[in-house]
C-alpha positions in Angstrom: 200.9 -204.3 -98.8 201.0 -203.9 -102.5 204.4 -204.1 -104.4 205.2 -202.5 -107.7 208.3 -202.8 -109.9 209.3 -199.3 -111.0 212.3 -199.4 -113.3 215.0 -201.1 -111.2 213.2 -200.4 -107.9 210.6 -202.1 -105.7 208.0 -199.8 -104.6 205.7 -200.9 -101.7 202.4 -199.1 -100.7 200.4 -200.0 -97.6 197.8 -198.6 -95.3 198.1 -198.3 -91.6 195.7 -196.5 -89.2 193.8 -194.9 -92.2 197.0 -193.5 -93.8 198.9 -194.6 -96.8 202.7 -195.2 -96.6 205.3 -195.9 -99.3 208.8 -197.3 -99.4 211.3 -197.6 -102.3 213.7 -200.6 -102.1 212.8 -201.1 -98.4 213.4 -197.5 -97.4 210.3 -195.6 -96.1 209.9 -192.1 -97.4 208.9 -190.9 -94.0 205.6 -189.2 -94.9 202.0 -190.5 -95.0 199.3 -189.8 -97.6 195.5 -189.6 -97.5 195.0 -191.6 -100.7 196.8 -194.6 -102.2 197.4 -192.8 -105.6 199.4 -190.0 -103.8 201.6 -192.6 -102.0 202.2 -194.5 -105.2 203.0 -191.3 -107.1 205.6 -190.2 -104.4 207.2 -193.7 -104.8 207.5 -193.3 -108.5 209.0 -189.8 -108.3 211.5 -191.2 -105.7 212.3 -194.1 -107.9 212.9 -191.7 -110.9 215.1 -189.5 -108.7 217.3 -192.5 -107.7 217.7 -193.4 -111.4 219.0 -190.0 -112.5 222.7 -189.9 -113.1 224.8 -187.7 -110.8 226.1 -184.5 -112.3 229.3 -185.2 -114.1 232.4 -183.8 -112.5 234.2 -181.2 -114.7 236.8 -182.7 -116.9 240.5 -182.0 -115.9 241.5 -178.7 -117.5 237.9 -177.4 -117.9 238.2 -173.7 -118.1 234.5 -173.0 -117.6 234.6 -173.9 -113.9 236.3 -170.7 -112.8 234.2 -168.4 -115.1 232.4 -165.4 -113.5 229.0 -167.1 -114.5 229.9 -170.0 -112.2 230.1 -167.5 -109.2 226.8 -165.8 -110.0 224.2 -165.9 -107.2 221.2 -168.1 -107.7 218.1 -166.4 -109.2 215.7 -164.8 -106.9 212.5 -166.7 -105.9 209.4 -166.2 -108.0 207.5 -163.1 -107.0 210.5 -161.3 -105.6 212.8 -158.8 -107.2 216.6 -159.3 -106.8 218.4 -156.7 -104.8 220.5 -154.3 -106.8 224.2 -155.0 -106.9 226.5 -152.6 -104.9 
């Protein structure tokens, strides 16, 4: 097992039965990788995700939360055209 320090997190990478596994702060990511570098990369990405601040809640009295733009549907996936509005 190899341990790395990534920001505030402990990332561990190990091989078992020819597959590479990774955990961040003792929690396995639940997937295996063919090469060590891919397992390490997944651990770094997860560490970064854990360090991102949560979206701030709207401030009391924020008038933008009820705007029509907030109720708009999400954009269509790439390669697909959105359906026309009725």
